[in-house]
C-alpha positions in Angstrom: 48.3 7.8 29.2 50.3 7.1 32.4 48.8 4.7 34.9 47.9 6.5 38.2 48.7 3.3 40.2 51.9 1.4 39.5 50.1 -1.9 40.2 47.0 -0.9 38.1 46.0 -3.7 35.7 47.9 -2.7 32.6 47.3 -6.2 31.1 44.0 -4.9 29.6 45.8 -2.3 27.5 48.3 -4.9 26.4 45.6 -7.4 25.4 43.8 -4.6 23.5 47.0 -3.6 21.7 47.8 -7.2 20.8 44.2 -7.8 19.6 44.3 -4.6 17.5 47.7 -5.6 16.1 46.4 -9.1 15.3 43.3 -7.6 13.6 45.5 -5.3 11.5 47.8 -8.1 10.6 44.9 -10.3 9.6 43.4 -7.5 7.5 46.8 -6.9 5.8 47.2 -10.7 5.1 43.7 -11.0 3.8 44.3 -7.9 1.6 47.5 -9.2 0.2 45.7 -12.5 -0.5 42.5 -11.0 -1.9 44.0 -8.3 -4.1 45.9 -10.8 -6.4 42.8 -13.0 -6.5 40.6 -10.1 -7.6 43.2 -9.2 -10.3 43.2 -12.8 -11.5 39.5 -12.8 -11.7 39.4 -9.6 -13.7 42.1 -10.9 -16.0 40.2 -14.1 -16.5 36.9 -12.3 -17.2 38.5 -10.4 -20.0 
């Protein structure tokens, strides 16, 4: 997507990209933290 106007507000796209990247990073971090916890819980249950 090329901005039709050089002075068009491209900050919105940057904020969206940064927010998406932050969300993905948070999901990855939570996944890395939650997976070992779930494995520990399963091991303890057995």
